Structures are given as structure tokens and as C-alpha cells.
PAZAPA-4460 file (N, C-alpha, C; in steps of 0.05 Angstrom, whole numbers, plus 32768, in hexadecimal, padded with zeros to 4 digits):
% residues 75
    n_x    n_y    n_z   ca_x   ca_y   ca_z    c_x    c_y    c_z   seq   type   mol
   90BA   849B   7A6E   90C1   84B1   7A7F   90BD   84CA   7A6E     1      M     A
   90AD   84DD   7A76   90A8   84F5   7A67   90C1   8507   7A68     2      A     A
   90C8   8513   7A51   90DF   8524   7A4E   90F9   8516   7A58     3      N     A
   90FB   84FD   7A52   9113   84EF   7A5B   912A   84F6   7A48     4      S     A
   9142   84F6   7A54   915A   84FC   7A45   9165   84E2   7A3A     5      T     A
   9178   84E4   7A27   9185   84CB   7A1D   9192   84BC   7A34     6      P     A
   919E   84CA   7A47   91AA   84BC   7A5D   9196   84AE   7A6E     7      L     A
   917E   84BA   7A72   9168   84AD   7A81   9160   8493   7A73     8      D     A
   915E   8495   7A59   9155   847D   7A4A   916A   8467   7A4B     9      R     A
   9184   846F   7A48   9199   845B   7A4A   9199   844E   7A65    10      Q     A
   9197   845E   7A7A   9197   8453   7A95   9180   8440   7A9A    11      W     A
   9168   8448   7A91   9150   8436   7A94   9155   841C   7A85    12      A     A
   9160   841E   7A6D   9165   8405   7A5D   917A   83F4   7A6B    13      H     A
   918F   8400   7A75   91A3   83F0   7A84   9198   83E3   7A9C    14      L     A
   9187   83F1   7AAB   917B   83E5   7AC3   9168   83CF   7ABC    15      M     A
   9159   83D2   7AA6   9147   83BC   7A9D   9157   83A4   7A94    16      A     A
   916D   83A8   7A86   917E   8392   7A7E   918A   8383   7A97    17      L     A
   9192   8393   7AAB   919D   8386   7AC3   9187   8376   7AD2    18      C     A
   916F   8380   7AD1   9159   8371   7ADE   9154   8357   7ACE    19      K     A
   9154   8358   7AB4   9151   8340   7AA3   9167   832C   7AA8    20      S     A
   9180   8337   7AAA   9197   8325   7AB0   9192   8317   7ACB    21      E     A
   918A   8325   7ADF   9185   831A   7AF9   9170   8304   7AF8    22      S     A
   915A   830A   7AE9   9145   82F7   7AE6   914E   82DD   7AD8    23      D     A
   915D   82E1   7AC2   9167   82CA   7AB3   917B   82B9   7AC4    24      F     A
   918B   82C6   7AD4   919E   82B8   7AE5   918F   82A8   7AFA    25      L     A
   917A   82B3   7B05   916A   82A5   7B19   915A   828E   7B0D    26      A     A
   9150   8292   7AF5   9140   827E   7AE8   9150   8267   7ADE    27      D     A
   9168   826C   7AD4   917B   8258   7ACB   9170   8247   7AB5    28      D     A
   915E   8252   7AA4   9152   8243   7A8E   9157   824F   7A72    29      R     A
   9163   8266   7A71   9166   8274   7A57   9183   827D   7A53    30      H     A
   9195   826B   7A50   91B1   8272   7A4E   91B8   8284   7A36    31      P     A
   91AB   827F   7A20   91B0   8290   7A08   91A6   82AC   7A0C    32      R     A
   918E   82AF   7A16   9183   82CA   7A1C   9195   82D8   7A30    33      L     A
   919E   82CA   7A44   91B0   82D5   7A58   91C9   82E0   7A4B    34      L     A
   91D5   82D1   7A39   91ED   82DA   7A2B   91E8   82F3   7A1B    35      Q     A
   91D1   82F4   7A0D   91CA   830C   79FD   91C6   8325   7A0F    36      L     A
   91B8   8321   7A25   91B4   8337   7A38   91CE   8341   7A44    37      V     A
   91E0   832E   7A4B   91F9   8336   7A56   920A   8345   7A42    38      Q     A
   920A   833C   7A29   9219   834A   7A14   920E   8367   7A10    39      A     A
   91F4   8369   7A11   91E7   8384   7A0D   91EE   8396   7A25    40      E     A
   91EE   838B   7A3D   91F6   839B   7A54   9213   83A5   7A51    41      I     A
   9225   8394   7A48   9241   839C   7A45   9244   83B2   7A30    42      E     A
   9236   83B0   7A1A   9238   83C4   7A05   922C   83DF   7A0F    43      V     A
   9215   83DE   7A1A   9208   83F7   7A23   9218   8404   7A3A    44      L     A
   9221   83F4   7A4C   9231   83FF   7A63   924A   840C   7A59    45      A     A
   9257   8400   7A45   926F   840D   7A39   9269   8427   7A2C    46      R     A
   9253   8427   7A1D   924A   843F   7A0F   9244   8456   7A23    47      Q     A
   923B   844E   7A3B   9234   8462   7A4F   924C   846B   7A5F    48      M     A
   9263   845D   7A5B   927C   8466   7A68   9284   8457   7A81    49      G     A
   9277   8442   7A87   927E   8432   7A9F   9298   8424   7A9B    50      F     A
   92A7   8420   7AB0   92C1   8412   7AAF   92BC   83F4   7AAC    51      T     A
   92D1   83E7   7AA3   92CF   83C9   7AA0   92C9   83BC   7ABB    52      E     A
   92D4   83C7   7AD0   92CF   83BC   7AEB   92B2   83BF   7AF3    53      R     A
   92A7   83D6   7AEE   928B   83DB   7AF4   9279   83C9   7AE4    54      A     A
   9280   83C4   7ACB   9271   83B3   7AB9   9272   8396   7AC4    55      I     A
   928A   838D   7ACA   928D   8372   7AD4   927E   836C   7AEE    56      A     A
   927E   8380   7AFF   9271   837D   7B19   9254   8386   7B19    57      T     A
   924B   8392   7B03   9230   839E   7B00   922C   83B3   7B16    58      R     A
   9241   83C3   7B1B   923F   83D8   7B2F   923A   83F2   7B20    59      D     A
   9221   83F6   7B17   9219   840D   7B08   920D   8422   7B1B    60      F     A
   9217   843A   7B19   920E   8450   7B2A   920A   8469   7B1A    61      R     A
   91F6   8478   7B22   91F1   8492   7B14   91E6   84A6   7B29    62      A     A
   91E9   84BF   7B21   91DF   84D5   7B32   91C6   84DF   7B26    63      E     A
   91B2   84E3   7B37   9198   84EE   7B2E   9195   850B   7B38    64      R     A
   9186   8519   7B28   917C   8533   7B31   915E   8533   7B2A    65      S     A
   914E   8531   7B3F   9131   852E   7B3A   912C   8513   7B2D    66      G     A
   911F   8514   7B16   9118   84FB   7B08   912C   84F4   7AF2    67      R     A
   9142   8503   7AF0   9154   84FE   7ADA   9170   84F5   7AE4    68      H     A
   917C   84E5   7AD3   9198   84DD   7AD8   91A9   84F4   7ACD    69      I     A
   91BB   84FE   7ADE   91CB   8515   7AD5   91E8   850D   7ACF    70      V     A
   91F1   84F7   7ADB   920C   84ED   7AD5   920F   84D1   7ADE    71      R     A
   9221   84C3   7AD0   9229   84A8   7AD6   9241   84A9   7AE9    72      I     A
   9241   8499   7AFD   9257   8498   7B10   9269   8480   7B08    73      I     A
   9280   8486   7AFE   9291   8471   7AF2   92A8   8469   7B04    74      V     A
   92AE   8476   7B19   92C5   8470   7B29   92BE   846D   7B45    75      G     A
***
């Protein structure tokens, strides 16, 4: 993403990790990779300020302005 902000990059990474998690859960063949992806999701989501509940339910939300993430919705 051209001129992406750190928050844009974090959001894109979090969404890619969630996609990988979904794929590994559906595939049911890579339990160790799934554990690694889940751990990385938890660390990144905490760094971004998501609540433990949002992390547990994977209820990640953000507000966009144009092509950029402007804030994380935590509550």
C-alpha cells in the first residue's frame, strides 16, 4: 500500500494472520502452524489495543478514512 501508515500495516498483517488462521482451521492438517499463527494474532492484537474479549472472539474492527485505517474500535 503506497504511503501506508504503521496502523495500516498492522491492520493488514492482522487480517492476513486471521485469514491464515481460518485456512489452517479449515484444513485441519497443520496444528503447529495454527498455534504459531494464533499466538502471533494475540500478540499483535494486544499491541494494537484490542480487548481480551475481542481477541478471543476475533471481533476486530477499525474505522477507515479513504484508504487508511484511522482508528481501532475496541469497545
